[in-house]
C-alpha positions in Angstrom: 50.4 -71.7 -10.8 49.8 -68.9 -8.5 50.5 -69.2 -4.8 49.3 -67.3 -1.7 51.9 -66.6 0.9 51.9 -65.3 4.3 54.6 -63.6 6.5 53.6 -64.5 10.0 56.1 -61.9 11.6 55.0 -58.9 9.6 51.5 -60.1 9.0 51.7 -59.6 5.2 50.1 -61.7 2.5 51.5 -61.7 -1.2 50.5 -63.6 -4.3 53.2 -64.9 -6.3 52.0 -65.2 -9.8 54.9 -65.9 -12.3 52.6 -66.2 -15.2 51.9 -62.4 -14.7 55.4 -61.6 -16.2 54.3 -62.9 -19.6 51.4 -60.6 -20.0 51.6 -58.3 -23.0 52.7 -54.6 -22.5 51.4 -52.2 -25.2 53.0 -49.1 -23.8 56.8 -48.4 -24.4 59.0 -47.8 -21.6 58.9 -44.1 -20.4 62.2 -42.6 -21.8 64.1 -40.4 -19.2 66.8 -37.8 -20.0 68.7 -35.6 -17.6 67.9 -31.9 -18.0 71.0 -30.2 -19.2 72.6 -27.8 -16.6 74.9 -27.7 -13.5 74.3 -30.4 -11.0 73.8 -28.9 -7.6 75.4 -31.9 -5.9 78.7 -32.0 -7.9 81.9 -30.6 -6.4 82.2 -27.0 -6.7 78.5 -26.3 -6.6 78.2 -26.4 -2.8 76.3 -23.0 -2.7 73.6 -24.5 -4.6 72.5 -26.5 -1.6 71.6 -25.3 1.9 74.5 -25.1 4.3 75.8 -28.6 5.2 75.0 -30.1 8.6 77.9 -32.7 8.5 80.6 -33.8 6.0 83.2 -36.6 5.8 86.6 -35.6 4.3 88.9 -37.8 2.3 92.6 -37.8 2.5 93.2 -34.5 0.6 90.7 -32.8 3.2 88.2 -32.4 0.2 84.7 -33.6 1.1 83.8 -37.1 0.3 80.2 -37.2 1.6 78.0 -34.2 2.6 74.8 -34.0 4.6 72.5 -31.0 3.8 69.0 -30.1 4.7 66.5 -30.9 1.9 65.8 -27.8 0.0 62.2 -28.8 -0.5 61.5 -30.6 2.8 58.5 -32.9 3.2 58.2 -31.6 6.9 58.6 -28.3 8.6 62.3 -28.3 9.9 63.1 -28.3 13.5 66.3 -29.4 15.4 64.2 -31.3 17.8 60.6 -32.5 17.2 59.8 -31.8 20.8 60.3 -28.0 20.3 57.1 -27.6 18.4 53.6 -28.6 19.9 50.7 -28.5 17.6 47.2 -29.4 18.8 45.1 -31.4 16.6 41.7 -30.1 15.5 38.7 -31.1 17.6 36.7 -32.9 14.9 38.3 -36.4 14.7 37.3 -36.7 10.9 39.4 -33.7 10.2 42.2 -34.0 12.6 45.4 -32.3 11.6 48.6 -31.1 13.2 51.9 -29.5 11.9 54.2 -32.0 10.3 57.5 -31.1 11.7 60.9 -32.9 11.9 64.0 -33.3 9.8 64.5 -33.9 6.1 68.0 -34.4 4.9 69.8 -35.1 2.0 73.1 -37.2 1.9 75.2 -36.5 -1.0 77.3 -39.5 -1.5 80.1 -38.4 -3.9 81.6 -35.1 -5.1 81.8 -36.7 -8.4 78.8 -36.9 -10.8 77.9 -40.6 -10.3 74.6 -42.2 -10.3 74.6 -45.7 -8.3 76.4 -47.0 -5.5 77.9 -49.7 -7.7 80.4 -47.0 -9.1 81.9 -46.4 -5.6 85.1 -47.7 -4.4 85.1 -49.6 -1.1 86.6 -46.7 0.7 84.0 -44.2 -0.8 81.2 -46.8 0.3 82.6 -46.9 3.7 82.3 -42.9 4.0 78.5 -43.2 2.9 77.6 -45.7 5.5 79.6 -44.0 8.2 77.5 -40.9 7.4 74.4 -42.8 7.8 75.1 -43.9 11.3 76.3 -40.3 12.1 72.9 -38.7 11.0 70.9 -41.4 12.7 72.8 -40.9 15.8 72.4 -37.2 15.8 68.5 -37.6 15.3 68.2 -40.2 17.9 68.8 -37.5 20.6 66.2 -35.0 18.9 63.3 -37.2 17.4 61.3 -40.3 17.9 61.8 -41.9 14.6 63.7 -41.6 11.3 63.7 -43.3 7.9 66.8 -43.6 5.9 66.2 -44.3 2.3 67.6 -44.2 -1.2 65.7 -43.5 -4.5 68.0 -44.4 -7.4 66.4 -43.6 -10.9 63.3 -41.7 -11.8 61.2 -45.0 -11.5 62.4 -45.2 -7.9 61.3 -41.6 -7.0 64.6 -39.7 -7.6 64.3 -36.2 -8.9 68.1 -35.7 -9.2 70.6 -38.1 -10.9 73.6 -37.5 -8.8 73.7 -40.3 -6.2 72.2 -39.4 -2.8 70.2 -40.8 -0.1 67.6 -39.2 2.2 66.6 -39.2 5.9 63.1 -38.1 7.2 62.9 -37.6 10.9 59.6 -37.5 12.9 58.4 -37.3 16.3 56.8 -40.7 16.3 56.7 -43.7 13.8 53.9 -43.5 11.0 51.0 -46.0 11.3 52.3 -48.5 9.0 55.8 -48.7 10.8 53.8 -48.8 14.2 51.7 -51.6 12.9 55.1 -53.5 12.0 56.3 -52.8 15.5 53.2 -54.2 17.0 53.4 -57.3 15.0 57.0 -57.9 16.1 56.2 -57.2 19.8 53.3 -59.8 19.5 55.5 -62.3 17.9 58.2 -61.9 20.5 55.7 -62.3 23.2 54.0 -65.3 21.8 57.2 -67.1 20.8 59.9 -65.7 23.1 62.0 -64.9 20.0 62.8 -62.0 17.8 60.7 -62.4 14.7 63.4 -61.4 12.3 65.7 -63.7 14.1 63.2 -66.3 13.3 62.7 -65.5 9.8 66.4 -65.6 9.2 66.7 -69.0 11.0 63.9 -70.4 8.8 65.4 -69.1 5.6 68.7 -70.6 6.6 67.2 -74.1 7.1 65.2 -73.9 3.9 68.3 -72.9 1.9 66.1 -71.9 -1.3 66.2 -68.1 -1.1 69.6 -67.2 0.2 71.6 -64.7 -1.7 74.7 -64.5 0.5 75.6 -65.7 4.0 78.8 -65.6 6.1 79.3 -65.5 9.8 78.2 -62.0 10.3 75.6 -61.2 7.7 72.8 -62.8 5.6 71.0 -61.5 2.5 67.8 -63.5 1.3 64.7 -63.1 -0.9 61.9 -63.4 1.7 59.6 -66.2 1.1 56.7 -63.6 1.0 58.4 -61.1 -1.2 56.4 -58.2 -2.0 58.3 -57.1 -5.0 60.2 -59.1 -7.8 63.9 -59.5 -6.6 63.4 -58.0 -3.2 66.4 -58.8 -0.9 66.7 -58.3 2.7 70.1 -57.8 4.2 70.5 -58.3 8.0 73.2 -58.9 10.7 73.3 -62.2 12.2 73.6 -60.6 15.6 70.1 -59.3 16.8 70.6 -55.5 17.2 67.5 -53.1 17.3 69.3 -49.9 16.0 71.5 -49.7 12.9 73.3 -46.5 14.2 74.7 -48.6 17.0 76.8 -50.7 14.4 79.1 -47.8 13.5 81.9 -50.2 13.6 80.5 -52.7 11.2 78.7 -50.4 8.8 81.3 -50.5 6.2 80.8 -54.2 5.9 77.1 -54.1 5.2 77.6 -51.1 2.8 80.0 -53.2 0.8 77.7 -56.0 0.7 74.8 -53.7 -0.5 77.1 -52.4 -3.1 77.7 -56.0 -4.3 74.2 -56.9 -4.3 73.3 -53.8 -6.3 76.0 -54.5 -8.8 74.4 -58.2 -9.1 70.9 -56.6 -9.6 72.4 -54.1 -12.3 74.0 -57.0 -14.2 70.9 -59.4 -14.0 68.2 -56.9 -14.8 70.1 -54.4 -17.1 70.5 -51.3 -14.6 66.9 -50.8 -13.2 66.0 -48.0 -10.9 66.1 -49.1 -7.3 65.2 -48.3 -3.8 66.9 -49.5 -0.4 65.4 -48.7 2.9 67.2 -48.9 6.3 64.7 -50.3 8.8 65.8 -49.4 12.2 64.0 -49.4 15.5 62.5 -45.9 16.8 64.4 -43.8 19.1 62.3 -43.7 22.2 63.4 -45.1 25.3 60.9 -48.0 25.2 62.4 -51.7 25.2 62.9 -52.6 21.5 64.6 -56.1 22.0 62.0 -57.6 19.7 63.3 -55.5 16.8 66.1 -56.4 14.5 67.5 -53.8 12.1 67.7 -54.7 8.5 67.8 -53.4 5.1 65.3 -53.8 2.3 66.5 -53.5 -1.3 64.5 -53.9 -4.4 64.6 -52.9 -8.1 61.6 -51.0 -9.7 60.7 -53.5 -12.4 56.9 -53.7 -11.7 54.1 -51.5 -10.9 51.7 -51.6 -8.1 48.0 -51.4 -9.5 44.4 -51.3 -8.3 44.6 -54.6 -6.5 47.5 -53.7 -4.5 46.2 -50.4 -3.5 42.8 -51.6 -2.8 43.9 -54.6 -0.7 47.5 -54.1 0.5 48.2 -57.5 -0.9 51.0 -57.3 -3.5 51.3 -59.5 -6.6 54.8 -60.6 -7.3 55.5 -61.9 -10.8 59.1 -63.4 -9.9 59.2 -66.1 -7.3 61.8 -65.4 -4.6 63.4 -68.8 -5.3 64.0 -67.7 -8.9 65.1 -64.4 -7.9 67.6 -65.6 -5.2 69.1 -68.1 -7.8 69.8 -65.3 -10.1 71.1 -62.9 -7.6 73.3 -65.2 -5.6 76.7 -64.0 -4.9 79.8 -65.9 -4.1 82.3 -64.8 -1.4 85.2 -62.6 -2.5 
């Protein structure tokens, strides 16, 4: 039986319809094959990328992680989003302005690897430390940044070699601003951080928990938009991820374990993860609680989703959590 579920914090509605998973599919999966040639992200090919803006070295002083400007940026690169002002056109129906900011690629290994599950703990630690460093750098120059990973062609990746991206903007896009407004309203009405409330309710329900310890929690939200969607959050309420540099290795290792479990259960699907952190402006953000959203790309959003904004999820979060549950080391 289909079920309509609502998230009161982010004001999202989803439909959980497990019968949709049984529908016939007449089209074969799209085969993908890497184009032969040198990989620009492998060690020895550093000249194939723009000049790096940051690096972390390993014990032998060779690089372990590099951050470079994106060679094909989505925004016009500037070192500070306040350095270029662009007036919008007078007609409100055709308003436009220059899209400026920063677009970086974080190359996560000098070796040709494709997924975070292939990293050692030490290698993973370096990746997540770089995440905090790049967000901290942009926090003094931009109003907002989105850090994300696309792994596999179905997740939007155009290069196989494992990497993440960061896009910095002058201000949050409209969807992010709407989420911030929803969180602010929830905090004002309930005198509590909305994500803290979600975590507490999920802990009490104990039906969708994937992992929990004294510091971290991972769960499949009650109103999951995607099959096997997992949220990872610190138990301590903190608005900005970059402020947790001392703890970043722990969450990186947890994400690695969850990706490994997803790959085991679902036969190595493409996946995305998003680091959802508060904007960099000076306004109070006590109502925000940074978290990571991880989801495999095993379903397709079609006309209904695009027309309504309401996602249809063919796998119940309860079933997903049962299959993804990981035990403490």
